C-alpha positions as CSV (number, residue, x, y, z in Angstrom):
1,X,84.6,-23.5,59.5
2,X,84.0,-22.1,62.9
3,X,84.0,-18.5,63.9
4,X,84.2,-17.2,67.4
5,X,82.4,-14.0,68.3
6,X,83.7,-12.3,71.4
7,X,82.0,-9.5,73.4
8,X,82.1,-7.9,76.8
9,X,85.5,-6.4,77.1
10,X,86.1,-2.9,78.2
11,X,87.4,-0.7,81.0
12,X,86.7,-1.4,84.6
13,X,87.9,-0.2,87.9
14,X,89.8,-2.4,90.3
15,X,87.4,-4.6,92.3
16,X,84.8,-4.3,89.6
17,X,83.3,-7.0,87.3
18,X,83.0,-7.8,83.7
19,X,81.4,-10.6,81.7
20,X,82.9,-12.0,78.5
21,X,80.8,-13.9,76.1
22,X,82.1,-16.1,73.2
23,X,79.7,-17.6,70.7
24,X,80.8,-20.2,68.2
25,X,79.1,-20.3,64.9
26,X,79.5,-22.0,61.5
27,X,79.9,-25.6,60.6
28,X,80.3,-27.1,64.1
29,X,80.7,-30.9,64.3
30,X,81.3,-31.3,68.0
31,X,82.8,-28.9,70.4
32,X,85.0,-30.6,72.9
33,X,85.9,-27.5,74.9
34,X,85.9,-23.8,74.9
35,X,87.9,-21.3,77.0
36,X,89.5,-18.0,77.4
37,X,93.2,-17.2,77.2
38,X,94.8,-13.8,77.8
39,X,98.0,-12.1,76.8
40,X,99.3,-9.0,78.5
41,X,102.1,-6.9,77.0
42,X,105.4,-8.5,77.4
43,X,103.9,-11.8,78.6
44,X,103.0,-15.1,77.0
45,X,99.5,-16.1,76.3
46,X,98.1,-18.0,79.2
47,X,95.0,-20.0,80.0
48,X,92.4,-18.2,82.1
49,X,89.7,-20.8,82.2
50,X,88.2,-23.4,80.0
51,X,85.3,-25.7,80.1
52,X,84.4,-28.9,78.4
53,X,81.1,-29.8,76.8
54,X,80.4,-31.9,79.8
55,X,81.0,-29.0,82.2
56,X,84.4,-29.8,83.6
57,X,86.4,-26.6,84.3
58,X,90.0,-25.5,84.7
59,X,91.1,-22.2,86.1
60,X,94.4,-20.4,86.3
61,X,95.6,-20.1,89.9
62,X,95.6,-16.4,89.6
63,X,91.8,-16.2,88.8
64,X,90.6,-19.1,91.0
65,X,87.7,-18.0,93.1
66,X,87.2,-14.7,91.2
67,X,86.3,-15.9,87.7
68,X,83.6,-18.3,86.8
69,X,83.2,-20.0,83.4
70,X,80.0,-21.5,82.1
71,X,78.7,-23.0,78.9
72,X,75.5,-23.1,77.0
73,X,75.9,-26.2,75.0
74,X,72.9,-25.7,72.8
75,X,74.2,-22.3,71.7
76,X,77.8,-23.2,71.6
77,X,78.5,-20.3,73.8
78,X,80.6,-19.7,76.9
79,X,80.5,-16.9,79.4
80,X,83.2,-15.8,81.7
81,X,82.1,-13.9,84.8
82,X,85.1,-11.9,86.1
83,X,84.7,-10.5,89.6
84,X,87.1,-8.6,91.9
85,X,89.2,-7.6,89.0
86,X,92.8,-6.6,89.6
87,X,95.3,-4.5,87.6
88,X,97.1,-7.8,86.7
89,X,94.0,-8.9,84.8
90,X,94.6,-6.3,82.2
91,X,95.2,-8.1,78.9
92,X,93.7,-9.0,75.6
93,X,91.4,-12.0,76.1
94,X,91.1,-14.6,73.4
95,X,88.3,-17.1,73.0
96,X,89.4,-20.6,72.1
97,X,87.4,-23.6,70.9
98,X,88.5,-27.1,70.3
99,X,86.3,-29.1,67.9
100,X,86.4,-32.8,67.2
101,X,85.8,-33.2,63.4
102,X,85.2,-36.4,61.5
103,X,88.8,-37.5,61.5
104,X,90.8,-34.8,63.3
105,X,90.7,-32.1,65.9
106,X,90.4,-28.4,65.0
107,X,91.3,-25.4,67.1
108,X,89.9,-21.9,66.6
109,X,90.6,-18.5,68.1
110,X,88.7,-15.3,68.4
111,X,90.3,-12.0,67.4
112,X,90.7,-10.9,71.0
113,X,88.9,-8.4,73.2
114,X,90.6,-5.9,75.5
115,X,90.1,-5.9,79.2
116,X,91.6,-3.0,81.0
117,X,91.5,-2.7,84.8
118,X,92.4,0.8,85.8
119,X,91.4,3.4,88.4
């Protein structure tokens, strides 16, 4: 019932910046949180950052201080500002949303957007 549209991925040099946007659309009852996960080749998918509707945030230790996540509640949209990018940030980034339905919780995933940090 919910689709996640991701944008902003691409190629950037080390030390550069990128911004990722994820917009949720469809039959949304109540978004509890949205966030970004990433998966690099040969590694498990890991949380990058997430944010609740109320604005509480969590960051992976590896991105703390470099990435900032924000939410536009009215638009059901999150934005991830990624600064001081490193080679290790190269991965496919997936948007995630957790929705509280009438009787249960639903989880949705975007299709993924590639972020490549390379000189």
